[in-house]
CHARMM-style PDB file with segment names, atoms N, HN, CA, C and O in Angstrom:
ATOM      1  N   VAL     1      -2.010   1.843   4.982  1.00  0.00      PROA
ATOM      2  CA  VAL     1      -0.604   1.662   4.983  1.00  0.00      PROA
ATOM      3  C   VAL     1       0.064   2.896   4.450  1.00  0.00      PROA
ATOM      4  O   VAL     1      -0.281   3.388   3.375  1.00  0.00      PROA
ATOM      5  N   ILE     2       1.007   3.389   5.189  1.00  0.00      PROA
ATOM      6  HN  ILE     2       1.287   2.989   6.062  1.00  0.00      PROA
ATOM      7  CA  ILE     2       1.870   4.495   4.679  1.00  0.00      PROA
ATOM      8  C   ILE     2       3.272   3.969   4.522  1.00  0.00      PROA
ATOM      9  O   ILE     2       3.826   3.414   5.470  1.00  0.00      PROA
ATOM     10  N   LYS     3       3.881   4.128   3.325  1.00  0.00      PROA
ATOM     11  HN  LYS     3       3.431   4.579   2.555  1.00  0.00      PROA
ATOM     12  CA  LYS     3       5.136   3.526   3.065  1.00  0.00      PROA
ATOM     13  C   LYS     3       6.181   4.610   2.721  1.00  0.00      PROA
ATOM     14  O   LYS     3       5.914   5.501   1.914  1.00  0.00      PROA
ATOM     15  N   ALA     4       7.343   4.525   3.327  1.00  0.00      PROA
ATOM     16  HN  ALA     4       7.560   3.801   3.983  1.00  0.00      PROA
ATOM     17  CA  ALA     4       8.451   5.446   3.030  1.00  0.00      PROA
ATOM     18  C   ALA     4       9.717   4.792   2.760  1.00  0.00      PROA
ATOM     19  O   ALA     4      10.755   5.450   2.693  1.00  0.00      PROA
ATOM     20  N   ALA     5       9.690   3.410   2.586  1.00  0.00      PROA
ATOM     21  HN  ALA     5       8.847   2.875   2.641  1.00  0.00      PROA
ATOM     22  CA  ALA     5      10.920   2.657   2.298  1.00  0.00      PROA
ATOM     23  C   ALA     5      10.728   1.775   1.135  1.00  0.00      PROA
ATOM     24  O   ALA     5       9.597   1.602   0.681  1.00  0.00      PROA
ATOM     25  N   GLU     6      11.791   1.192   0.614  1.00  0.00      PROA
ATOM     26  HN  GLU     6      12.710   1.332   0.983  1.00  0.00      PROA
ATOM     27  CA  GLU     6      11.706   0.258  -0.503  1.00  0.00      PROA
ATOM     28  C   GLU     6      11.005  -1.029  -0.145  1.00  0.00      PROA
ATOM     29  O   GLU     6      10.962  -1.416   1.023  1.00  0.00      PROA
ATOM     30  N   ASP     7      10.433  -1.722  -1.182  1.00  0.00      PROA
ATOM     31  HN  ASP     7      10.468  -1.408  -2.131  1.00  0.00      PROA
ATOM     32  CA  ASP     7       9.925  -3.045  -0.932  1.00  0.00      PROA
ATOM     33  C   ASP     7      11.022  -4.018  -0.533  1.00  0.00      PROA
ATOM     34  O   ASP     7      12.157  -3.841  -0.976  1.00  0.00      PROA
ATOM     35  N   SER     8      10.759  -5.006   0.252  1.00  0.00      PROA
ATOM     36  HN  SER     8       9.837  -5.150   0.612  1.00  0.00      PROA
ATOM     37  CA  SER     8      11.715  -5.951   0.676  1.00  0.00      PROA
ATOM     38  C   SER     8      11.317  -7.361   0.113  1.00  0.00      PROA
ATOM     39  O   SER     8      10.263  -7.895   0.462  1.00  0.00      PROA
ATOM     40  N   ALA     9      12.149  -7.924  -0.728  1.00  0.00      PROA
ATOM     41  HN  ALA     9      13.005  -7.491  -1.012  1.00  0.00      PROA
ATOM     42  CA  ALA     9      11.912  -9.224  -1.309  1.00  0.00      PROA
ATOM     43  C   ALA     9      11.766 -10.342  -0.267  1.00  0.00      PROA
ATOM     44  O   ALA     9      11.103 -11.355  -0.492  1.00  0.00      PROA
ATOM     45  N   LEU    10      12.431 -10.107   0.913  1.00  0.00      PROA
ATOM     46  HN  LEU    10      12.970  -9.284   1.096  1.00  0.00      PROA
ATOM     47  CA  LEU    10      12.372 -11.082   2.010  1.00  0.00      PROA
ATOM     48  C   LEU    10      10.977 -11.169   2.606  1.00  0.00      PROA
ATOM     49  O   LEU    10      10.622 -12.211   3.155  1.00  0.00      PROA
ATOM     50  N   GLN    11      10.164 -10.104   2.520  1.00  0.00      PROA
ATOM     51  HN  GLN    11      10.453  -9.256   2.073  1.00  0.00      PROA
ATOM     52  CA  GLN    11       8.876 -10.063   3.132  1.00  0.00      PROA
ATOM     53  C   GLN    11       7.732 -10.327   2.132  1.00  0.00      PROA
ATOM     54  O   GLN    11       6.561 -10.284   2.508  1.00  0.00      PROA
ATOM     55  N   TYR    12       8.081 -10.607   0.826  1.00  0.00      PROA
ATOM     56  HN  TYR    12       9.032 -10.642   0.520  1.00  0.00      PROA
ATOM     57  CA  TYR    12       7.051 -10.744  -0.170  1.00  0.00      PROA
ATOM     58  C   TYR    12       5.964 -11.801   0.113  1.00  0.00      PROA
ATOM     59  O   TYR    12       4.773 -11.522  -0.023  1.00  0.00      PROA
ATOM     60  N   MET    13       6.395 -13.034   0.514  1.00  0.00      PROA
ATOM     61  HN  MET    13       7.363 -13.261   0.624  1.00  0.00      PROA
ATOM     62  CA  MET    13       5.417 -14.078   0.781  1.00  0.00      PROA
ATOM     63  C   MET    13       4.535 -13.756   2.027  1.00  0.00      PROA
ATOM     64  O   MET    13       3.322 -13.969   2.023  1.00  0.00      PROA
ATOM     65  N   ASN    14       5.176 -13.253   3.050  1.00  0.00      PROA
ATOM     66  HN  ASN    14       6.161 -13.080   3.053  1.00  0.00      PROA
ATOM     67  CA  ASN    14       4.426 -12.909   4.224  1.00  0.00      PROA
ATOM     68  C   ASN    14       3.369 -11.818   3.876  1.00  0.00      PROA
ATOM     69  O   ASN    14       2.209 -11.903   4.278  1.00  0.00      PROA
ATOM     70  N   PHE    15       3.801 -10.839   3.147  1.00  0.00      PROA
ATOM     71  HN  PHE    15       4.744 -10.769   2.820  1.00  0.00      PROA
ATOM     72  CA  PHE    15       2.874  -9.771   2.815  1.00  0.00      PROA
ATOM     73  C   PHE    15       1.771 -10.209   1.961  1.00  0.00      PROA
ATOM     74  O   PHE    15       0.635  -9.774   2.150  1.00  0.00      PROA
ATOM     75  N   MET    16       2.061 -11.115   0.953  1.00  0.00      PROA
ATOM     76  HN  MET    16       2.984 -11.468   0.799  1.00  0.00      PROA
ATOM     77  CA  MET    16       1.029 -11.596   0.087  1.00  0.00      PROA
ATOM     78  C   MET    16      -0.024 -12.448   0.870  1.00  0.00      PROA
ATOM     79  O   MET    16      -1.214 -12.450   0.555  1.00  0.00      PROA
ATOM     80  N   ASN    17       0.494 -13.177   1.918  1.00  0.00      PROA
ATOM     81  HN  ASN    17       1.460 -13.175   2.174  1.00  0.00      PROA
ATOM     82  CA  ASN    17      -0.459 -13.944   2.814  1.00  0.00      PROA
ATOM     83  C   ASN    17      -1.419 -12.966   3.498  1.00  0.00      PROA
ATOM     84  O   ASN    17      -2.618 -13.215   3.620  1.00  0.00      PROA
ATOM     85  N   VAL    18      -0.836 -11.834   3.943  1.00  0.00      PROA
ATOM     86  HN  VAL    18       0.139 -11.632   3.844  1.00  0.00      PROA
ATOM     87  CA  VAL    18      -1.652 -10.804   4.636  1.00  0.00      PROA
ATOM     88  C   VAL    18      -2.709 -10.240   3.597  1.00  0.00      PROA
ATOM     89  O   VAL    18      -3.876 -10.060   3.942  1.00  0.00      PROA
ATOM     90  N   ILE    19      -2.297  -9.986   2.408  1.00  0.00      PROA
ATOM     91  HN  ILE    19      -1.348 -10.132   2.127  1.00  0.00      PROA
ATOM     92  CA  ILE    19      -3.163  -9.483   1.348  1.00  0.00      PROA
ATOM     93  C   ILE    19      -4.339 -10.440   1.119  1.00  0.00      PROA
ATOM     94  O   ILE    19      -5.491 -10.005   1.099  1.00  0.00      PROA
ATOM     95  N   PHE    20      -4.056 -11.758   0.945  1.00  0.00      PROA
ATOM     96  HN  PHE    20      -3.121 -12.112   0.961  1.00  0.00      PROA
ATOM     97  CA  PHE    20      -5.101 -12.663   0.646  1.00  0.00      PROA
ATOM     98  C   PHE    20      -5.991 -12.885   1.893  1.00  0.00      PROA
ATOM     99  O   PHE    20      -7.182 -13.146   1.724  1.00  0.00      PROA
ATOM    100  N   ALA    21      -5.482 -12.796   3.108  1.00  0.00      PROA
ATOM    101  HN  ALA    21      -4.514 -12.584   3.245  1.00  0.00      PROA
ATOM    102  CA  ALA    21      -6.298 -12.903   4.267  1.00  0.00      PROA
ATOM    103  C   ALA    21      -7.252 -11.747   4.398  1.00  0.00      PROA
ATOM    104  O   ALA    21      -8.413 -11.908   4.777  1.00  0.00      PROA
ATOM    105  N   ALA    22      -6.731 -10.554   4.070  1.00  0.00      PROA
ATOM    106  HN  ALA    22      -5.788 -10.423   3.762  1.00  0.00      PROA
ATOM    107  CA  ALA    22      -7.596  -9.341   4.070  1.00  0.00      PROA
ATOM    108  C   ALA    22      -8.702  -9.484   3.002  1.00  0.00      PROA
ATOM    109  O   ALA    22      -9.861  -9.189   3.293  1.00  0.00      PROA
ATOM    110  N   GLN    23      -8.380  -9.915   1.812  1.00  0.00      PROA
ATOM    111  HN  GLN    23      -7.438 -10.154   1.576  1.00  0.00      PROA
ATOM    112  CA  GLN    23      -9.378 -10.071   0.764  1.00  0.00      PROA
ATOM    113  C   GLN    23     -10.461 -11.106   1.185  1.00  0.00      PROA
ATOM    114  O   GLN    23     -11.648 -10.921   0.916  1.00  0.00      PROA
ATOM    115  N   LYS    24     -10.021 -12.182   1.843  1.00  0.00      PROA
ATOM    116  HN  LYS    24      -9.056 -12.332   2.061  1.00  0.00      PROA
ATOM    117  CA  LYS    24     -10.957 -13.213   2.247  1.00  0.00      PROA
ATOM    118  C   LYS    24     -11.977 -12.631   3.326  1.00  0.00      PROA
ATOM    119  O   LYS    24     -13.140 -13.034   3.367  1.00  0.00      PROA
ATOM    120  N   GLN    25     -11.515 -11.728   4.139  1.00  0.00      PROA
ATOM    121  HN  GLN    25     -10.570 -11.400   4.106  1.00  0.00      PROA
ATOM    122  CA  GLN    25     -12.368 -11.114   5.089  1.00  0.00      PROA
ATOM    123  C   GLN    25     -12.974  -9.822   4.722  1.00  0.00      PROA
ATOM    124  O   GLN    25     -13.512  -9.120   5.578  1.00  0.00      PROA
ATOM    125  N   ASN    26     -12.903  -9.459   3.402  1.00  0.00      PROA
ATOM    126  HN  ASN    26     -12.465 -10.030   2.707  1.00  0.00      PROA
ATOM    127  CA  ASN    26     -13.458  -8.202   2.860  1.00  0.00      PROA
ATOM    128  C   ASN    26     -12.893  -6.977   3.536  1.00  0.00      PROA
ATOM    129  O   ASN    26     -13.618  -6.021   3.812  1.00  0.00      PROA
ATOM    130  N   ILE    27     -11.578  -6.999   3.808  1.00  0.00      PROA
ATOM    131  HN  ILE    27     -10.988  -7.775   3.583  1.00  0.00      PROA
ATOM    132  CA  ILE    27     -10.902  -5.821   4.361  1.00  0.00      PROA
ATOM    133  C   ILE    27     -10.141  -5.111   3.188  1.00  0.00      PROA
ATOM    134  O   ILE    27      -9.378  -5.745   2.459  1.00  0.00      PROA
ATOM    135  N   LEU    28     -10.363  -3.857   3.046  1.00  0.00      PROA
ATOM    136  HN  LEU    28     -10.983  -3.342   3.639  1.00  0.00      PROA
ATOM    137  CA  LEU    28      -9.687  -3.056   2.077  1.00  0.00      PROA
ATOM    138  C   LEU    28      -8.311  -2.590   2.565  1.00  0.00      PROA
ATOM    139  O   LEU    28      -8.166  -2.201   3.724  1.00  0.00      PROA
ATOM    140  N   ILE    29      -7.315  -2.627   1.701  1.00  0.00      PROA
ATOM    141  HN  ILE    29      -7.432  -2.943   0.760  1.00  0.00      PROA
ATOM    142  CA  ILE    29      -6.051  -2.114   2.028  1.00  0.00      PROA
ATOM    143  C   ILE    29      -5.831  -0.871   1.178  1.00  0.00      PROA
ATOM    144  O   ILE    29      -5.798  -0.954  -0.050  1.00  0.00      PROA
ATOM    145  N   ASP    30      -5.677   0.296   1.835  1.00  0.00      PROA
ATOM    146  HN  ASP    30      -5.703   0.363   2.833  1.00  0.00      PROA
ATOM    147  CA  ASP    30      -5.348   1.590   1.161  1.00  0.00      PROA
ATOM    148  C   ASP    30      -3.891   1.875   1.402  1.00  0.00      PROA
ATOM    149  O   ASP    30      -3.387   1.570   2.483  1.00  0.00      PROA
ATOM    150  N   ALA    31      -3.184   2.450   0.439  1.00  0.00      PROA
ATOM    151  HN  ALA    31      -3.593   2.698  -0.439  1.00  0.00      PROA
ATOM    152  CA  ALA    31      -1.767   2.678   0.613  1.00  0.00      PROA
ATOM    153  C   ALA    31      -1.456   4.126   0.235  1.00  0.00      PROA
ATOM    154  O   ALA    31      -2.022   4.662  -0.717  1.00  0.00      PROA
ATOM    155  N   CYS    32      -0.575   4.736   0.970  1.00  0.00      PROA
ATOM    156  HN  CYS    32      -0.116   4.301   1.744  1.00  0.00      PROA
ATOM    157  CA  CYS    32      -0.041   6.055   0.677  1.00  0.00      PROA
ATOM    158  C   CYS    32       1.451   5.953   0.625  1.00  0.00      PROA
ATOM    159  O   CYS    32       2.103   5.686   1.635  1.00  0.00      PROA
ATOM    160  N   VAL    33       2.006   6.168  -0.572  1.00  0.00      PROA
ATOM    161  HN  VAL    33       1.477   6.385  -1.392  1.00  0.00      PROA
ATOM    162  CA  VAL    33       3.414   5.940  -0.791  1.00  0.00      PROA
ATOM    163  C   VAL    33       4.110   7.278  -0.926  1.00  0.00      PROA
ATOM    164  O   VAL    33       3.699   8.119  -1.725  1.00  0.00      PROA
ATOM    165  N   LEU    34       5.198   7.486  -0.121  1.00  0.00      PROA
ATOM    166  HN  LEU    34       5.531   6.802   0.529  1.00  0.00      PROA
ATOM    167  CA  LEU    34       5.847   8.772  -0.005  1.00  0.00      PROA
ATOM    168  C   LEU    34       7.040   8.908  -0.956  1.00  0.00      PROA
ATOM    169  O   LEU    34       7.374  10.031  -1.333  1.00  0.00      PROA
ATOM    170  N   GLU    35       7.656   7.883  -1.336  1.00  0.00      PROA
ATOM    171  HN  GLU    35       7.385   6.971  -1.030  1.00  0.00      PROA
ATOM    172  CA  GLU    35       8.877   7.974  -2.223  1.00  0.00      PROA
ATOM    173  C   GLU    35       8.611   7.266  -3.561  1.00  0.00      PROA
ATOM    174  O   GLU    35       7.861   7.761  -4.402  1.00  0.00      PROA
ATOM    175  N   SER    36       9.226   6.130  -3.731  1.00  0.00      PROA
ATOM    176  HN  SER    36       9.835   5.728  -3.047  1.00  0.00      PROA
ATOM    177  CA  SER    36       9.136   5.404  -5.053  1.00  0.00      PROA
ATOM    178  C   SER    36       7.898   4.599  -5.005  1.00  0.00      PROA
ATOM    179  O   SER    36       7.384   4.320  -3.923  1.00  0.00      PROA
ATOM    180  N   ASP    37       7.383   4.203  -6.167  1.00  0.00      PROA
ATOM    181  HN  ASP    37       7.801   4.430  -7.046  1.00  0.00      PROA
ATOM    182  CA  ASP    37       6.197   3.355  -6.271  1.00  0.00      PROA
ATOM    183  C   ASP    37       6.431   2.015  -5.713  1.00  0.00      PROA
ATOM    184  O   ASP    37       7.575   1.563  -5.664  1.00  0.00      PROA
ATOM    185  N   SER    38       5.376   1.328  -5.272  1.00  0.00      PROA
ATOM    186  HN  SER    38       4.446   1.695  -5.312  1.00  0.00      PROA
ATOM    187  CA  SER    38       5.476   0.033  -4.715  1.00  0.00      PROA
ATOM    188  C   SER    38       4.530  -0.943  -5.443  1.00  0.00      PROA
ATOM    189  O   SER    38       3.310  -0.879  -5.290  1.00  0.00      PROA
ATOM    190  N   GLY    39       5.140  -1.864  -6.250  1.00  0.00      PROA
ATOM    191  HN  GLY    39       6.131  -1.916  -6.374  1.00  0.00      PROA
ATOM    192  CA  GLY    39       4.383  -2.849  -6.959  1.00  0.00      PROA
ATOM    193  C   GLY    39       3.543  -3.728  -5.959  1.00  0.00      PROA
ATOM    194  O   GLY    39       2.380  -4.046  -6.203  1.00  0.00      PROA
ATOM    195  N   LEU    40       4.187  -4.083  -4.860  1.00  0.00      PROA
ATOM    196  HN  LEU    40       5.132  -3.824  -4.662  1.00  0.00      PROA
ATOM    197  CA  LEU    40       3.535  -4.879  -3.865  1.00  0.00      PROA
ATOM    198  C   LEU    40       2.306  -4.215  -3.252  1.00  0.00      PROA
ATOM    199  O   LEU    40       1.276  -4.867  -3.080  1.00  0.00      PROA
ATOM    200  N   LEU    41       2.398  -2.933  -2.921  1.00  0.00      PROA
ATOM    201  HN  LEU    41       3.235  -2.403  -3.061  1.00  0.00      PROA
ATOM    202  CA  LEU    41       1.263  -2.232  -2.346  1.00  0.00      PROA
ATOM    203  C   LEU    41       0.228  -1.969  -3.405  1.00  0.00      PROA
ATOM    204  O   LEU    41      -0.959  -1.959  -3.079  1.00  0.00      PROA
ATOM    205  N   GLN    42       0.597  -1.753  -4.665  1.00  0.00      PROA
ATOM    206  HN  GLN    42       1.561  -1.761  -4.930  1.00  0.00      PROA
ATOM    207  CA  GLN    42      -0.319  -1.602  -5.745  1.00  0.00      PROA
ATOM    208  C   GLN    42      -1.132  -2.881  -5.891  1.00  0.00      PROA
ATOM    209  O   GLN    42      -2.346  -2.832  -6.088  1.00  0.00      PROA
ATOM    210  N   GLN    43      -0.443  -4.056  -5.790  1.00  0.00      PROA
ATOM    211  HN  GLN    43       0.543  -4.096  -5.629  1.00  0.00      PROA
ATOM    212  CA  GLN    43      -1.212  -5.352  -5.883  1.00  0.00      PROA
ATOM    213  C   GLN    43      -2.187  -5.391  -4.681  1.00  0.00      PROA
ATOM    214  O   GLN    43      -3.355  -5.739  -4.854  1.00  0.00      PROA
ATOM    215  N   ALA    44      -1.722  -5.042  -3.483  1.00  0.00      PROA
ATOM    216  HN  ALA    44      -0.773  -4.760  -3.343  1.00  0.00      PROA
ATOM    217  CA  ALA    44      -2.553  -5.216  -2.285  1.00  0.00      PROA
ATOM    218  C   ALA    44      -3.823  -4.375  -2.515  1.00  0.00      PROA
ATOM    219  O   ALA    44      -4.924  -4.852  -2.239  1.00  0.00      PROA
ATOM    220  N   CYS    45      -3.689  -3.135  -3.013  1.00  0.00      PROA
ATOM    221  HN  CYS    45      -2.795  -2.748  -3.237  1.00  0.00      PROA
ATOM    222  CA  CYS    45      -4.833  -2.335  -3.199  1.00  0.00      PROA
ATOM    223  C   CYS    45      -5.737  -2.871  -4.323  1.00  0.00      PROA
ATOM    224  O   CYS    45      -6.960  -2.831  -4.186  1.00  0.00      PROA
ATOM    225  N   ASP    46      -5.192  -3.348  -5.379  1.00  0.00      PROA
ATOM    226  HN  ASP    46      -4.198  -3.380  -5.491  1.00  0.00      PROA
ATOM    227  CA  ASP    46      -6.005  -3.925  -6.458  1.00  0.00      PROA
ATOM    228  C   ASP    46      -6.751  -5.145  -5.979  1.00  0.00      PROA
ATOM    229  O   ASP    46      -7.958  -5.250  -6.196  1.00  0.00      PROA
ATOM    230  N   ILE    47      -6.074  -6.063  -5.339  1.00  0.00      PROA
ATOM    231  HN  ILE    47      -5.094  -5.978  -5.163  1.00  0.00      PROA
ATOM    232  CA  ILE    47      -6.680  -7.333  -4.835  1.00  0.00      PROA
ATOM    233  C   ILE    47      -7.791  -7.088  -3.899  1.00  0.00      PROA
ATOM    234  O   ILE    47      -8.818  -7.764  -3.949  1.00  0.00      PROA
ATOM    235  N   THR    48      -7.605  -6.088  -3.001  1.00  0.00      PROA
ATOM    236  HN  THR    48      -6.771  -5.539  -2.960  1.00  0.00      PROA
ATOM    237  CA  THR    48      -8.599  -5.929  -1.892  1.00  0.00      PROA
ATOM    238  C   THR    48      -9.657  -4.827  -2.248  1.00  0.00      PROA
ATOM    239  O   THR    48     -10.639  -4.625  -1.535  1.00  0.00      PROA
ATOM    240  N   GLY    49      -9.398  -4.131  -3.389  1.00  0.00      PROA
ATOM    241  HN  GLY    49      -8.600  -4.294  -3.969  1.00  0.00      PROA
ATOM    242  CA  GLY    49     -10.332  -3.056  -3.721  1.00  0.00      PROA
ATOM    243  C   GLY    49     -10.032  -1.709  -3.058  1.00  0.00      PROA
ATOM    244  O   GLY    49     -10.856  -0.794  -3.047  1.00  0.00      PROA
ATOM    245  N   GLY    50      -8.828  -1.628  -2.513  1.00  0.00      PROA
ATOM    246  HN  GLY    50      -8.159  -2.371  -2.523  1.00  0.00      PROA
ATOM    247  CA  GLY    50      -8.472  -0.346  -1.806  1.00  0.00      PROA
ATOM    248  C   GLY    50      -7.912   0.729  -2.734  1.00  0.00      PROA
ATOM    249  O   GLY    50      -7.884   0.520  -3.947  1.00  0.00      PROA
ATOM    250  N   LEU    51      -7.486   1.815  -2.236  1.00  0.00      PROA
ATOM    251  HN  LEU    51      -7.509   1.985  -1.251  1.00  0.00      PROA
ATOM    252  CA  LEU    51      -6.935   2.914  -2.978  1.00  0.00      PROA
ATOM    253  C   LEU    51      -5.442   2.981  -2.856  1.00  0.00      PROA
ATOM    254  O   LEU    51      -4.880   2.698  -1.798  1.00  0.00      PROA
ATOM    255  N   TYR    52      -4.799   3.353  -3.931  1.00  0.00      PROA
ATOM    256  HN  TYR    52      -5.255   3.583  -4.791  1.00  0.00      PROA
ATOM    257  CA  TYR    52      -3.290   3.509  -3.963  1.00  0.00      PROA
ATOM    258  C   TYR    52      -3.033   4.954  -4.284  1.00  0.00      PROA
ATOM    259  O   TYR    52      -3.519   5.459  -5.296  1.00  0.00      PROA
ATOM    260  N   LEU    53      -2.238   5.670  -3.398  1.00  0.00      PROA
ATOM    261  HN  LEU    53      -1.844   5.259  -2.575  1.00  0.00      PROA
ATOM    262  CA  LEU    53      -1.940   7.028  -3.637  1.00  0.00      PROA
ATOM    263  C   LEU    53      -0.443   7.324  -3.454  1.00  0.00      PROA
ATOM    264  O   LEU    53       0.145   7.074  -2.402  1.00  0.00      PROA
ATOM    265  N   LYS    54       0.140   7.867  -4.528  1.00  0.00      PROA
ATOM    266  HN  LYS    54      -0.337   8.070  -5.382  1.00  0.00      PROA
ATOM    267  CA  LYS    54       1.529   8.277  -4.428  1.00  0.00      PROA
ATOM    268  C   LYS    54       1.562   9.771  -4.170  1.00  0.00      PROA
ATOM    269  O   LYS    54       1.039  10.535  -4.981  1.00  0.00      PROA
ATOM    270  N   VAL    55       2.169  10.225  -3.049  1.00  0.00      PROA
ATOM    271  HN  VAL    55       2.593   9.603  -2.390  1.00  0.00      PROA
ATOM    272  CA  VAL    55       2.280  11.592  -2.705  1.00  0.00      PROA
ATOM    273  C   VAL    55       3.486  12.100  -3.445  1.00  0.00      PROA
ATOM    274  O   VAL    55       4.578  11.556  -3.282  1.00  0.00      PROA
ATOM    275  N   LEU    56       3.319  13.154  -4.277  1.00  0.00      PROA
ATOM    276  HN  LEU    56       2.432  13.595  -4.409  1.00  0.00      PROA
ATOM    277  CA  LEU    56       4.410  13.672  -5.044  1.00  0.00      PROA
ATOM    278  C   LEU    56       5.251  14.711  -4.261  1.00  0.00      PROA
ATOM    279  O   LEU    56       6.451  14.867  -4.489  1.00  0.00      PROA
ATOM    280  N   GLN    57       4.556  15.425  -3.313  1.00  0.00      PROA
ATOM    281  HN  GLN    57       3.582  15.298  -3.128  1.00  0.00      PROA
ATOM    282  CA  GLN    57       5.252  16.352  -2.468  1.00  0.00      PROA
ATOM    283  C   GLN    57       4.996  16.096  -1.067  1.00  0.00      PROA
ATOM    284  O   GLN    57       3.858  16.273  -0.632  1.00  0.00      PROA
ATOM    285  N   ILE    58       5.955  15.688  -0.293  1.00  0.00      PROA
ATOM    286  HN  ILE    58       6.879  15.544  -0.646  1.00  0.00      PROA
ATOM    287  CA  ILE    58       5.775  15.261   1.064  1.00  0.00      PROA
ATOM    288  C   ILE    58       5.113  16.399   2.005  1.00  0.00      PROA
ATOM    289  O   ILE    58       4.314  16.061   2.879  1.00  0.00      PROA
ATOM    290  N   PRO    59       5.448  17.690   1.816  1.00  0.00      PROA
ATOM    291  CA  PRO    59       4.783  18.706   2.550  1.00  0.00      PROA
ATOM    292  C   PRO    59       3.311  18.770   2.317  1.00  0.00      PROA
ATOM    293  O   PRO    59       2.599  19.372   3.120  1.00  0.00      PROA
ATOM    294  N   SER    60       2.794  18.160   1.221  1.00  0.00      PROA
ATOM    295  HN  SER    60       3.372  17.671   0.568  1.00  0.00      PROA
ATOM    296  CA  SER    60       1.398  18.230   0.951  1.00  0.00      PROA
ATOM    297  C   SER    60       0.626  16.971   1.515  1.00  0.00      PROA
ATOM    298  O   SER    60      -0.575  16.796   1.308  1.00  0.00      PROA
ATOM    299  N   LEU    61       1.399  16.134   2.226  1.00  0.00      PROA
ATOM    300  HN  LEU    61       2.375  16.276   2.393  1.00  0.00      PROA
ATOM    301  CA  LEU    61       0.834  14.884   2.755  1.00  0.00      PROA
ATOM    302  C   LEU    61      -0.412  15.147   3.543  1.00  0.00      PROA
ATOM    303  O   LEU    61      -1.389  14.419   3.363  1.00  0.00      PROA
ATOM    304  N   LEU    62      -0.451  16.127   4.398  1.00  0.00      PROA
ATOM    305  HN  LEU    62       0.342  16.718   4.544  1.00  0.00      PROA
ATOM    306  CA  LEU    62      -1.619  16.335   5.241  1.00  0.00      PROA
ATOM    307  C   LEU    62      -2.879  16.698   4.413  1.00  0.00      PROA
ATOM    308  O   LEU    62      -3.987  16.313   4.785  1.00  0.00      PROA
ATOM    309  N   GLN    63      -2.712  17.433   3.302  1.00  0.00      PROA
ATOM    310  HN  GLN    63      -1.812  17.746   2.999  1.00  0.00      PROA
ATOM    311  CA  GLN    63      -3.804  17.700   2.430  1.00  0.00      PROA
ATOM    312  C   GLN    63      -4.367  16.425   1.778  1.00  0.00      PROA
ATOM    313  O   GLN    63      -5.575  16.244   1.631  1.00  0.00      PROA
ATOM    314  N   TYR    64      -3.458  15.589   1.412  1.00  0.00      PROA
ATOM    315  HN  TYR    64      -2.476  15.736   1.532  1.00  0.00      PROA
ATOM    316  CA  TYR    64      -3.942  14.269   0.831  1.00  0.00      PROA
ATOM    317  C   TYR    64      -4.729  13.471   1.816  1.00  0.00      PROA
ATOM    318  O   TYR    64      -5.722  12.850   1.438  1.00  0.00      PROA
ATOM    319  N   LEU    65      -4.328  13.455   3.090  1.00  0.00      PROA
ATOM    320  HN  LEU    65      -3.522  13.960   3.397  1.00  0.00      PROA
ATOM    321  CA  LEU    65      -4.951  12.624   4.027  1.00  0.00      PROA
ATOM    322  C   LEU    65      -6.269  13.201   4.539  1.00  0.00      PROA
ATOM    323  O   LEU    65      -7.088  12.463   5.087  1.00  0.00      PROA
ATOM    324  N   LEU    66      -6.487  14.493   4.374  1.00  0.00      PROA
ATOM    325  HN  LEU    66      -5.821  15.093   3.929  1.00  0.00      PROA
ATOM    326  CA  LEU    66      -7.752  15.045   4.903  1.00  0.00      PROA
ATOM    327  C   LEU    66      -8.881  14.868   3.977  1.00  0.00      PROA
ATOM    328  OT1 LEU    66     -10.000  15.279   4.282  1.00  0.00      PROA
TER     329      LEU     66
END
């Protein structure tokens, strides 16, 4: 998941259902956040065992992803 927008409270329950479904099927969720931190994506990564990365400088994004 690459995120460049704020978390939406309206989507919280739907996204949590996706997270728990991924956990149940042993699917890792990795997140790359471009602007502000995301508590929801941090939870998703923690619950599924994935990685959470906050990119501090957007021009460096390619280096992070390689």
